[in-house]
All heavy atoms as an XYZ file, in Angstrom:
895
protein
N     126.714    109.211     79.761
C     125.818    110.340     80.286
C     124.470    109.982     80.257
O     123.848    109.395     79.299
C     126.143    111.560     79.480
C     125.294    112.751     79.960
S     126.113    114.132     79.570
C     125.048    115.301     80.427
N     123.751    110.125     81.410
C     122.320    109.814     81.526
C     121.437    110.953     80.898
O     121.740    112.094     81.042
C     121.995    109.556     82.894
O     120.585    109.307     83.056
N     120.368    110.518     80.248
C     119.385    111.556     79.673
C     118.134    111.445     80.637
O     116.966    111.847     80.166
C     119.094    111.194     78.300
C     120.125    111.566     77.364
O     120.883    112.393     77.486
N     120.310    110.568     76.310
N     118.267    110.960     81.829
C     117.226    110.761     82.723
C     116.489    112.223     83.099
O     117.174    113.046     83.395
C     117.559    110.121     84.041
C     116.466    109.799     84.926
C     115.659    108.773     84.712
C     116.127    110.710     85.986
C     114.610    108.441     85.500
C     115.162    110.345     86.904
C     114.376    109.239     86.617
N     115.248    112.235     82.860
C     114.410    113.422     83.165
C     113.803    113.207     84.503
O     112.837    112.455     84.633
C     113.401    113.712     82.020
C     112.506    114.871     82.270
O     112.772    115.529     83.308
O     111.607    115.105     81.475
N     114.109    114.017     85.457
C     113.564    113.741     86.811
C     112.145    114.106     86.932
O     111.332    113.693     87.820
C     114.447    114.711     87.821
C     115.043    115.709     86.839
C     115.181    115.028     85.530
N     111.510    114.829     85.875
C     110.183    115.249     85.841
C     109.333    114.166     85.182
O     108.105    114.338     85.096
C     109.977    116.601     85.206
C     110.617    117.737     86.142
C     110.421    119.080     85.330
C     111.079    120.175     86.137
N     111.002    121.408     85.608
N     109.903    113.205     84.487
C     109.193    112.252     83.595
C     108.179    111.537     84.442
O     107.040    111.498     84.017
C     110.273    111.263     83.035
C     109.627    110.219     82.186
C     109.229    110.274     80.902
C     109.458    108.933     82.739
C     108.778    109.493     80.093
C     108.947    107.865     81.874
C     108.587    108.161     80.644
N     108.514    110.972     85.575
C     107.577    110.240     86.390
C     106.453    110.962     86.914
O     105.304    110.625     86.791
C     108.368    109.452     87.524
C     109.292    108.404     86.887
C     110.226    107.815     87.957
O     110.255    108.175     89.132
O     111.005    106.888     87.510
N     106.812    112.196     87.600
C     105.718    112.900     88.224
C     104.658    113.550     87.301
O     103.572    113.503     87.482
C     106.374    113.948     89.262
C     105.232    114.478     90.046
C     106.989    114.967     88.450
C     104.617    113.449     91.106
N     105.310    113.819     86.088
C     104.359    114.470     85.081
C     103.405    113.336     84.580
O     102.149    113.664     84.504
C     105.282    114.910     83.808
O     106.192    115.914     84.338
C     104.344    115.389     82.679
N     103.745    112.144     84.478
C     102.936    111.056     83.940
C     101.902    110.623     85.030
O     100.757    110.259     84.774
C     103.738    109.892     83.407
C     104.007    110.113     81.972
C     105.402    109.953     81.565
N     105.689    110.419     80.154
C     106.313    111.666     79.983
N     106.567    112.402     80.980
N     106.558    112.016     78.785
N     102.493    110.521     86.336
C     101.675    110.282     87.446
C     100.524    111.339     87.641
O      99.333    110.986     87.981
C     102.386    110.131     88.709
C     103.216    108.935     88.841
C     104.225    109.007     90.073
C     102.443    107.643     88.906
N     100.863    112.620     87.465
C      99.885    113.616     87.505
C      98.809    113.454     86.359
O      97.650    113.775     86.654
C     100.452    115.055     87.367
C     101.170    115.324     88.665
O     100.929    114.912     89.754
N     102.198    116.312     88.476
N      99.183    113.105     85.237
C      98.229    112.900     84.106
C      97.235    111.812     84.380
O      96.184    111.931     84.120
C      99.030    112.564     82.776
C      99.776    113.843     82.185
S     100.859    113.460     80.887
C      99.896    112.731     79.719
N      97.842    110.691     84.988
C      97.064    109.560     85.378
C      96.042    109.940     86.403
O      94.834    109.573     86.496
C      97.908    108.266     85.820
C      97.142    107.060     86.043
C      96.417    106.498     84.877
C      98.044    105.964     86.648
N      96.544    110.723     87.424
C      95.667    111.141     88.600
C      94.514    111.984     87.948
O      93.345    111.763     88.515
C      96.410    111.982     89.593
N      94.722    112.794     87.072
C      93.664    113.575     86.439
C      92.617    112.737     85.697
O      91.462    112.922     85.737
C      94.201    114.657     85.452
C      94.867    115.705     86.190
C      95.428    116.924     85.165
C      96.207    117.963     85.981
N      96.914    118.778     85.036
N      93.175    111.657     84.969
C      92.328    110.752     84.197
C      91.493    109.875     85.209
O      90.305    109.531     84.751
C      93.242    109.901     83.462
C      92.422    108.898     82.511
C      93.484    108.077     81.678
O      94.691    108.275     81.675
N      92.861    107.061     80.999
N      92.070    109.579     86.344
C      91.226    108.790     87.311
C      91.072    109.442     88.637
O      91.258    108.871     89.716
C      91.983    107.501     87.480
C      92.077    106.574     86.329
N      90.941    105.736     85.811
C      93.017    106.451     85.360
C      91.406    104.988     84.730
N      92.484    105.499     84.378
N      90.667    110.697     88.630
C      90.419    111.450     89.856
C      89.624    110.793     90.855
O      89.833    110.809     92.003
C      89.948    112.871     89.542
C      89.887    113.711     90.736
C      90.981    114.310     91.247
C      88.704    114.007     91.380
C      90.996    115.140     92.403
C      88.625    114.695     92.455
C      89.679    115.332     92.990
N      88.424    110.283     90.423
C      87.567    109.601     91.391
C      88.311    108.388     92.252
O      87.959    108.205     93.324
C      86.383    109.083     90.743
C      85.440    110.148     90.271
C      84.962    111.088     91.341
O      84.502    110.571     92.415
O      85.049    112.296     91.162
N      89.300    107.772     91.518
C      89.896    106.643     92.316
C      90.981    107.270     93.138
O      91.117    106.845     94.370
C      90.652    105.756     91.252
C      89.661    105.264     90.154
C      91.396    104.613     92.017
C      88.587    104.331     90.716
N      91.844    108.160     92.715
C      92.958    108.707     93.529
C      92.597    109.637     94.552
O      93.425    110.054     95.365
C      94.128    109.246     92.573
C      94.595    108.199     91.642
C      93.593    110.440     91.867
N      91.320    110.018     94.687
C      90.847    110.876     95.853
C      90.746    109.980     97.142
O      90.677    110.512     98.161
C      89.683    111.685     95.590
C      88.479    110.940     95.365
C      87.289    111.978     95.051
C      85.947    111.346     94.956
N      84.936    112.286     94.722
N      90.701    108.684     96.911
C      90.458    107.716     97.947
C      92.003    107.180     98.261
O      92.802    107.016     97.380
C      89.598    106.590     97.600
C      89.547    105.536     98.725
C      88.227    107.028     97.204
N      92.272    106.954     99.603
C      93.565    106.556     99.985
C      93.761    105.076     99.535
O      92.903    104.215     99.667
C      93.683    106.595    101.517
C      93.821    108.014    102.066
O      94.124    108.901    101.284
O      93.550    108.217    103.265
N      94.977    104.795     98.943
C      95.466    103.432     98.604
C      96.880    103.394     98.263
O      97.493    104.503     98.293
N      97.282    102.282     98.037
C      98.705    102.124     97.628
C      98.936    100.939     96.841
O      98.126     99.838     96.866
C      99.682    102.272     98.860
C      99.713    101.090     99.757
C     100.701    101.272    100.851
O     101.079    102.347    101.234
N     101.104    100.136    101.426
N     100.048    100.879     96.103
C     100.503     99.698     95.452
C     101.969     99.543     95.689
O     102.840    100.370     95.390
C     100.394     99.796     93.832
C     100.888     98.706     92.990
C     100.500     97.283     93.329
C     100.777     99.039     91.585
N     102.366     98.372     96.387
C     103.783     98.023     96.521
C     104.170     97.233     95.336
O     103.464     96.201     95.022
C     103.958     97.239     97.820
C     105.420     96.669     97.904
C     106.392     97.476     98.338
C     105.699     95.350     97.498
C     107.744     96.981     98.437
C     106.938     94.890     97.694
C     107.994     95.621     98.115
N     105.180     97.615     94.562
C     105.485     96.801     93.341
C     106.921     96.413     93.376
O     107.762     96.932     94.083
C     105.227     97.639     92.171
C     106.071     98.938     92.040
C     107.229     98.820     91.279
C     105.640    100.134     92.663
C     108.024    100.071     91.255
C     106.401    101.202     92.505
C     107.589    101.245     91.809
N     107.280     95.365     92.487
C     108.501     94.811     92.383
C     108.759     94.317     91.012
O     107.904     93.897     90.302
C     108.651     93.575     93.422
C     110.007     93.146     93.684
N     110.604     92.238     92.914
C     110.786     93.480     94.692
C     111.835     92.032     93.379
N     111.930     92.732     94.426
N     110.029     94.470     90.575
C     110.542     93.938     89.251
C     111.464     92.781     89.496
O     112.165     92.840     90.466
C     111.192     95.035     88.499
N     111.398     91.847     88.663
C     112.442     90.766     88.717
C     113.789     91.292     88.678
O     114.131     92.298     88.036
C     112.268     89.780     87.618
C     111.093     88.950     87.802
O     110.527     88.721     88.886
O     110.530     88.402     86.773
N     114.820     90.648     89.424
C     116.105     91.197     89.511
C     116.817     91.337     88.143
O     117.628     92.183     87.895
C     116.915     90.302     90.385
C     118.263     90.746     90.771
C     118.237     92.241     91.458
O     117.306     92.544     92.313
O     119.133     93.014     91.196
N     116.578     90.332     87.298
C     117.349     90.287     86.075
C     116.620     90.973     84.792
O     117.118     90.816     83.646
C     117.728     88.887     85.695
C     116.417     87.924     85.527
O     115.464     88.339     86.072
N     116.631     86.659     85.211
N     115.429     91.457     85.135
C     114.762     92.086     84.013
C     114.219     93.501     84.480
O     113.848     93.670     85.561
C     113.662     91.298     83.449
C     114.087     89.989     82.757
C     112.930     89.290     82.049
O     111.918     89.849     81.824
O     113.057     88.131     81.967
N     114.052     94.485     83.550
C     113.515     95.683     83.804
C     112.069     95.804     83.402
O     111.698     96.567     82.611
C     114.323     96.841     83.040
C     115.769     97.059     83.648
O     115.884     96.735     84.828
O     116.605     97.547     83.004
N     111.278     95.043     84.055
C     109.836     94.908     83.923
C     109.178     94.619     85.181
O     109.680     93.970     86.105
C     109.594     93.770     82.925
C     110.071     93.939     81.564
N     109.579     94.776     80.569
C     111.062     93.362     80.985
C     110.307     94.726     79.527
N     111.268     93.831     79.729
N     107.943     95.273     85.248
C     107.025     95.067     86.459
C     106.802     93.524     86.582
O     106.480     92.830     85.586
C     105.761     95.775     86.236
C     104.768     95.560     87.331
C     104.676     96.439     88.341
C     103.915     94.483     87.174
C     103.691     96.361     89.284
C     102.931     94.358     88.242
C     102.830     95.160     89.285
N     106.937     92.875     87.758
C     106.685     91.538     87.848
C     105.455     91.284     88.806
O     104.710     90.434     88.483
C     107.901     90.729     88.314
O     108.291     91.035     89.624
N     105.346     91.953     89.817
C     104.191     91.761     90.724
C     104.075     92.894     91.640
O     104.914     93.745     91.812
C     104.282     90.474     91.502
C     105.427     90.350     92.362
N     106.748     89.978     91.960
C     105.660     90.695     93.706
C     107.607     90.019     92.962
N     107.038     90.372     93.964
N     102.804     92.969     92.255
C     102.511     94.108     93.106
C     101.466     93.728     94.135
O     100.797     92.732     93.975
N     101.329     94.378     95.205
C     100.320     94.113     96.264
C      99.575     95.514     96.473
O     100.230     96.516     96.838
C     100.995     93.687     97.596
O     101.757     92.580     97.331
C      99.919     93.363     98.615
N      98.214     95.528     96.292
C      97.381     96.632     96.332
C      96.789     96.625     97.743
O      96.492     95.746     98.435
C      96.209     96.419     95.500
C      96.561     96.552     93.957
C      96.874     95.479     93.204
C      96.669     97.707     93.254
N      97.153     96.007     91.930
C      97.036     97.432     91.903
C      96.378     99.125     93.417
C      97.254     98.276     90.907
C      96.633    100.036     92.510
C      96.975     99.690     91.155
N      96.721     97.872     98.291
C      95.936     98.247     99.457
C      94.938     99.280     99.116
O      95.307    100.414     98.822
C      96.877     98.722    100.570
O      97.959     97.814    100.806
C      96.144     98.941    101.929
N      93.714     98.812     99.019
C      92.573     99.686     98.671
C      91.430     99.489     99.590
O      91.128     98.394    100.011
C      92.164     99.357     97.336
C      93.074     99.725     96.081
C      92.484     99.010     94.807
C      93.038    101.178     95.931
N      90.570    100.536     99.641
C      89.289    100.352    100.294
C      88.435     99.508     99.445
O      88.522     99.564     98.231
C      88.498    101.712    100.368
C      88.722    102.356    101.584
O      89.290    101.882    102.598
O      88.303    103.546    101.708
N      87.688     98.431    100.093
C      86.806     97.672     99.340
C      85.854     98.319     98.415
O      85.416     97.922     97.346
C      86.036     96.752    100.253
C      86.961     95.645    100.934
C      86.079     94.803    101.958
O      84.876     94.685    101.743
O      86.685     94.337    102.846
N      85.325     99.519     98.861
C      84.397    100.363     98.151
C      84.964    100.719     96.834
O      84.218    100.887     95.807
C      84.045    101.580     98.987
C      83.322    101.151    100.223
O      82.810    100.084    100.398
O      83.333    102.110    101.157
N      86.193    100.948     96.597
C      86.777    101.481     95.436
C      87.490    100.445     94.521
O      87.805    100.638     93.336
C      87.820    102.701     95.771
C      87.931    103.562     94.588
C      89.010    102.134     96.309
C      86.859    104.508     94.264
N      87.671     99.270     95.189
C      88.535     98.234     94.526
C      87.891     97.844     93.043
O      88.608     97.740     92.101
C      88.714     97.041     95.351
C      89.600     96.002     94.673
C      90.468     95.243     95.532
O      90.220     95.287     96.850
O      91.360     94.502     95.015
N      86.577     97.559     93.025
C      85.953     97.201     91.855
C      85.979     98.220     90.870
O      86.422     98.096     89.741
C      84.399     96.794     92.127
C      83.703     96.619     90.739
C      84.397     95.621     93.042
N      85.767     99.559     91.250
C      85.884    100.674     90.348
C      87.257    100.799     89.833
O      87.504    101.227     88.644
C      85.376    101.884     91.086
C      85.300    103.110     90.195
C      84.903    104.414     90.909
O      84.594    104.397     92.155
N      84.908    105.484     90.272
N      88.296    100.614     90.654
C      89.741    100.802     90.248
C      90.049     99.722     89.164
O      90.840    100.086     88.210
C      90.616    100.628     91.488
N      89.505     98.550     89.210
C      89.743     97.554     88.103
C      88.913     97.769     87.035
O      89.447     97.802     85.832
C      89.340     96.109     88.630
O      90.201     95.772     89.754
N      87.594     98.136     87.138
C      86.725     98.343     85.945
C      86.955     99.466     85.210
O      86.840     99.669     83.996
C      85.218     98.464     86.439
C      84.662     97.004     87.045
O      85.407     95.971     86.781
O      83.609     96.974     87.484
N      87.493    100.668     85.836
C      87.860    101.834     84.973
C      89.093    101.714     84.324
O      89.488    102.557     83.577
C      87.982    103.008     86.262
O      89.182    102.836     86.872
N      89.960    100.727     84.643
C      91.307    100.610     83.977
C      92.334    101.250     84.762
O      93.495    101.079     84.302
N      92.066    101.787     85.888
C      93.145    102.488     86.693
C      94.299    101.568     87.049
O      95.367    101.828     86.956
C      92.422    103.020     87.989
C      93.614    103.499     88.992
C      94.235    104.657     88.583
C      93.773    102.889     90.229
C      95.265    105.195     89.589
C      94.696    103.310     91.019
C      95.427    104.500     90.798
N      93.879    100.244     87.581
C      94.965     99.401     87.906
C      95.822     98.993     86.824
O      97.059     99.095     86.812
C      94.307     98.049     88.564
C      93.851     98.226     89.875
C      93.399     96.912     90.497
C      92.988     96.918     91.945
N      92.666     95.632     92.379
N      95.175     98.680     85.695
C      96.045     98.413     84.387
C      96.894     99.604     83.944
O      98.136     99.366     83.714
C      95.164     97.925     83.324
C      95.731     97.518     81.915
C      96.738     96.507     82.082
C      94.756     97.310     81.003
N      96.294    100.688     84.020
C      97.091    101.906     83.591
C      98.237    102.270     84.487
O      99.311    102.677     83.951
C      96.171    103.095     83.485
C      95.015    103.044     82.474
N      93.943    103.802     82.587
C      95.033    102.397     81.298
C      93.148    103.484     81.515
N      93.743    102.675     80.698
N      98.088    102.095     85.800
C      99.088    102.282     86.637
C     100.326    101.209     86.577
O     101.454    101.587     86.521
C      98.696    102.309     88.181
C      99.717    102.502     89.264
C     100.469    103.845     89.004
C      98.999    102.620     90.741
N      99.877    100.043     86.366
C     100.868     98.989     86.168
C     101.690     99.098     84.734
O     102.884     99.131     84.779
C     100.169     97.578     86.195
C      99.748     97.277     87.605
C     101.163     96.520     85.604
C      98.886     95.920     87.666
N     100.892     99.619     83.780
C     101.601     99.907     82.420
C     102.638    101.120     82.736
O     103.711    101.079     82.130
C     100.621    100.197     81.430
C      99.770     99.050     80.938
C      98.630     99.318     79.951
O      98.245    100.459     79.870
O      98.194     98.297     79.367
N     102.190    102.007     83.426
C     102.984    103.228     83.683
C     104.260    102.797     84.503
O     105.413    103.196     84.203
C     102.202    104.254     84.429
C     102.740    105.751     84.333
C     103.137    106.264     83.011
C     101.792    106.560     85.191
N     104.094    101.973     85.653
C     105.244    101.455     86.327
C     106.138    100.704     85.392
O     107.373    100.889     85.639
C     104.735    100.707     87.609
C     103.971    101.398     88.612
C     103.410    100.547     89.555
C     104.995    102.493     89.182
N     105.675     99.905     84.542
C     106.463     99.214     83.656
C     107.400    100.146     82.844
O     108.601     99.895     82.670
C     105.708     98.275     82.694
C     106.446     97.043     82.228
O     107.370     96.608     82.907
N     106.269     96.687     80.975
N     106.771    101.224     82.354
C     107.503    102.228     81.617
C     108.520    102.876     82.426
O     109.647    103.086     82.029
C     106.552    103.306     80.973
C     105.657    102.708     79.931
C     107.267    104.487     80.517
C     104.518    103.563     79.590
N     108.241    103.205     83.695
C     109.118    103.840     84.635
C     110.431    102.841     84.853
O     111.472    103.299     84.867
C     108.548    104.171     85.957
C     107.515    105.292     85.887
C     106.683    105.447     86.993
C     107.321    106.077     84.779
C     105.815    106.440     87.087
C     106.315    107.035     84.756
C     105.490    107.282     85.962
N     110.140    101.626     85.114
C     111.103    100.655     85.409
C     112.092    100.490     84.263
O     113.410    100.601     84.352
C     110.561     99.289     85.851
C     109.792     99.476     87.118
C     111.722     98.238     85.834
C     108.887     98.276     87.467
N     111.457    100.440     83.070
C     112.365    100.342     81.786
C     113.201    101.620     81.616
O     114.350    101.661     81.272
C     111.486     99.922     80.613
C     111.034     98.592     80.644
S     110.083     98.066     79.180
C     108.705     99.229     79.098
N     112.456    102.801     81.816
C     113.215    104.086     81.682
C     114.361    104.297     82.608
O     115.464    104.611     82.161
C     112.164    105.201     81.843
C     112.688    106.553     81.572
C     113.072    107.077     80.353
C     112.648    107.419     82.664
C     113.437    108.306     80.173
C     113.237    108.711     82.490
C     113.592    109.116     81.239
O     113.998    110.462     81.058
N     114.187    103.802     83.817
C     115.271    103.930     84.767
C     116.320    102.968     84.375
O     117.536    103.279     84.510
C     114.677    103.657     86.267
C     113.980    104.811     86.817
C     113.457    104.412     88.195
N     112.972    105.695     88.759
C     113.698    106.392     89.753
N     114.808    105.808     90.193
N     113.227    107.410     90.268
N     115.956    101.757     83.861
C     116.947    100.783     83.454
C     117.810    101.373     82.279
O     118.995    101.151     82.203
N     117.140    101.921     81.294
C     117.810    102.441     80.053
C     118.740    103.574     80.529
O     119.734    103.862     79.838
C     116.810    103.092     79.133
C     116.060    101.964     78.336
C     114.705    102.513     77.695
O     114.597    103.790     77.660
O     114.042    101.719     77.031
N     118.437    104.250     81.617
C     119.201    105.379     81.950
C     120.184    105.098     83.177
O     120.635    106.076     83.743
C     118.310    106.681     82.235
C     117.780    107.245     80.995
O     118.505    107.969     80.312
N     116.540    106.953     80.672
N     120.216    103.839     83.619
C     121.016    103.475     84.757
C     120.755    104.317     85.950
O     121.602    104.656     86.736
C     122.462    103.415     84.426
C     122.811    102.450     83.297
O     122.326    101.335     83.383
N     123.547    102.936     82.276
N     119.535    104.582     86.179
C     119.016    105.358     87.412
C     118.534    104.389     88.411
O     117.503    103.634     88.289
C     117.941    106.342     86.912
C     117.606    107.443     88.002
O     117.746    107.068     89.169
N     117.402    108.577     87.520
N     119.032    104.320     89.669
C     118.773    103.509     90.684
C     118.198    104.367     91.779
O     118.420    105.502     91.962
C     119.936    102.855     91.240
C     120.700    101.923     90.275
C     121.982    101.379     90.872
C     119.790    100.735     89.718
N     117.138    103.744     92.584
C     116.683    102.434     92.471
C     115.714    102.299     91.250
O     115.152    103.301     90.861
C     116.060    102.147     93.770
C     115.785    103.521     94.424
C     116.729    104.499     93.751
N     115.514    101.006     90.900
C     114.554    100.805     89.693
C     113.706     99.477     89.915
O     112.998     99.212     88.940
C     115.401    100.804     88.458
C     116.302     99.682     88.416
C     117.057     99.608     87.102
C     117.990     98.473     86.978
N     118.679     98.388     85.652
N     114.035     98.709     90.953
C     113.361     97.456     90.986
C     112.145     97.263     91.908
O     111.323     96.405     91.853
C     114.295     96.389     91.484
C     115.505     96.101     90.485
C     115.008     95.590     89.202
C     116.033     95.265     88.298
N     115.643     94.688     86.959
N     111.942     98.297     92.918
C     110.760     98.201     93.646
C     110.375     99.512     94.301
O     111.278    100.534     94.358
C     110.827     97.121     94.777
C     111.693     97.578     96.018
S     111.786     96.322     97.185
C     113.431     95.744     96.959
N     109.150     99.743     94.699
C     108.698    100.968     95.246
C     107.200    100.912     95.797
O     106.638     99.801     95.627
N     106.814    102.042     96.040
C     105.449    102.064     96.563
C     104.781    103.340     95.748
O     105.264    104.438     95.813
C     105.289    102.329     98.130
C     106.024    101.130     98.782
C     103.833    102.596     98.456
C     106.007    101.444    100.344
N     103.641    103.145     95.184
C     102.905    104.186     94.775
C     101.715    104.453     95.636
O     101.017    103.485     96.019
C     102.240    103.955     93.329
C     101.361    105.114     92.912
C     103.374    103.763     92.265
N     101.661    105.691     96.228
C     100.554    106.065     97.235
C      99.616    107.051     96.549
O     100.079    107.849     95.748
C     101.138    106.668     98.473
C     101.998    105.591     99.300
C     102.487    106.295    100.472
N     103.223    105.293    101.360
C     104.399    105.132    101.258
N     105.284    105.850    100.404
N     105.014    104.180    102.108
N      98.378    106.914     96.808
C      97.352    107.888     96.316
C      96.366    108.198     97.404
O      96.181    107.495     98.266
C      96.728    107.414     94.964
C      96.141    105.996     95.055
C      94.863    105.806     95.318
C      97.016    104.959     94.670
C      94.412    104.447     95.219
C      96.517    103.596     94.704
C      95.168    103.301     94.995
N      95.838    109.384     97.092
C      94.869    110.004     98.043
C      94.731    111.485     97.736
O      95.696    111.973     97.230
N      93.657    112.004     98.096
C      93.476    113.474     97.907
C      93.646    113.864     96.504
O      94.182    115.015     96.259
C      94.292    114.219     98.897
C      94.000    114.033    100.337
O      92.733    113.789    100.585
O      94.876    113.966    101.187
N      93.383    113.040     95.566
C      93.544    113.307     94.119
C      94.943    113.330     93.578
O      95.196    113.748     92.405
N      96.009    112.807     94.343
C      97.292    112.790     93.865
C      97.939    111.363     93.933
O      97.407    110.462     94.578
C      98.125    113.738     94.956
C      97.742    115.169     94.803
C      98.765    116.022     95.619
O      99.625    115.507     96.259
O      98.468    117.233     95.720
N      98.799    111.169     93.067
C      99.639    109.905     92.989
C     101.118    110.254     93.314
O     101.656    111.276     92.745
C      99.706    109.381     91.616
C      98.369    108.514     91.214
C      98.299    108.321     89.753
C      98.360    107.182     91.816
N     101.731    109.545     94.124
C     103.132    109.773     94.454
C     103.881    108.410     94.457
O     103.356    107.391     94.867
C     103.319    110.439     95.861
C     102.744    111.770     95.952
O     103.255    112.675     95.236
N     101.674    111.927     96.632
N     105.221    108.419     94.096
C     105.941    107.223     93.987
C     107.132    107.456     94.846
O     107.763    108.477     94.891
C     106.397    106.777     92.553
C     106.967    105.478     92.414
C     107.344    108.036     92.038
C     107.123    104.985     91.027
N     107.458    106.334     95.641
C     108.708    106.271     96.382
C     109.372    104.935     95.946
O     108.832    103.973     96.084
C     108.395    106.120     97.936
C     109.535    106.003     98.669
C     109.219    105.692    100.167
O     107.988    105.588    100.594
N     110.175    105.674    101.000
N     110.604    105.222     95.458
C     111.475    104.060     94.980
C     112.228    103.520     96.188
O     112.640    104.381     97.037
C     112.447    104.518     93.901
C     111.677    104.842     92.623
C     111.246    106.088     92.238
C     111.346    103.914     91.601
N     110.683    105.970     91.025
C     110.718    104.641     90.614
C     111.467    102.484     91.433
C     110.104    103.961     89.448
C     110.901    101.897     90.250
C     110.339    102.590     89.366
N     112.275    102.170     96.327
C     112.958    101.586     97.511
C     114.179    100.743     97.074
O     114.167    100.188     95.916
C     111.920    100.651     98.121
C     110.511    101.372     98.644
C     109.627    100.263     99.046
C     110.864    102.351     99.672
N     114.998    100.586     97.911
C     116.090     99.634     97.763
C     115.923     98.420     98.719
O     115.107     98.558     99.682
C     117.462    100.355     97.996
O     117.526    100.752     99.421
C     117.713    101.466     97.155
N     116.679     97.457     98.504
C     116.567     96.295     99.561
C     116.804     96.716    100.870
O     116.283     96.297    101.873
C     117.543     95.218     99.108
C     117.112     94.537     97.861
O     115.902     94.524     97.552
O     117.947     93.831     97.295
N     117.755     97.788    101.019
C     118.068     98.176    102.449
C     116.920     99.012    103.004
O     116.952     99.082    104.248
C     119.340     99.159    102.349
C     120.614     98.365    101.933
C     120.788     98.043    100.511
O     120.242     98.828     99.643
O     121.257     97.087    100.178
N     116.133     99.603    102.351
C     115.054    100.415    102.795
C     113.693     99.510    103.194
O     112.770    100.035    103.691
C     114.567    101.563    101.951
O     114.219    100.967    100.620
C     115.735    102.493    101.735
N     113.768     98.336    102.748
C     112.603     97.419    102.920
C     112.914     96.359    103.954
O     113.860     95.562    103.811
C     112.132     96.746    101.649
C     111.015     95.800    101.884
C     111.868     97.868    100.566
N     112.123     96.297    105.016
C     112.214     95.140    105.963
C     111.289     94.110    105.496
O     110.100     94.106    105.710
C     111.793     95.668    107.355
C     112.042     94.537    108.372
O     112.632     93.520    108.158
O     111.555     94.801    109.586
N     111.894     92.877    105.026
C     111.110     91.775    104.397
C     110.875     90.708    105.598
O     110.254     89.769    105.212
C     111.845     91.193    103.351
C     112.039     92.200    102.141
C     112.821     91.465    101.059
C     110.759     92.600    101.565
N     111.057     91.028    106.829
C     110.915     89.973    107.798
C     109.399     90.052    108.387
O     108.753     91.064    108.107
C     111.843     90.162    109.013
O     111.735     91.548    109.599
């Protein structure tokens, strides 16, 4: 039986959005991926305005989001909740949202 809390991710994303409101009010996204054989963040691709990119790094936002994604990936793995290996975090208007993806939902061509 899974103890997965469906509010776990959105609650933490909301907390991060409040902590870094100046960053998440600007549109951006992070496409992320975990290695197939491990439940850990392995890499991601950022899409950000050049104006906010330095601030996103210097403020710790990028690091905090990656650490949070690593927690989400491990949490989903521990609870056998799929998908858990890739997704997109979108932000803008002061909000952070996550969309989990499967290989079938991603066109890699």
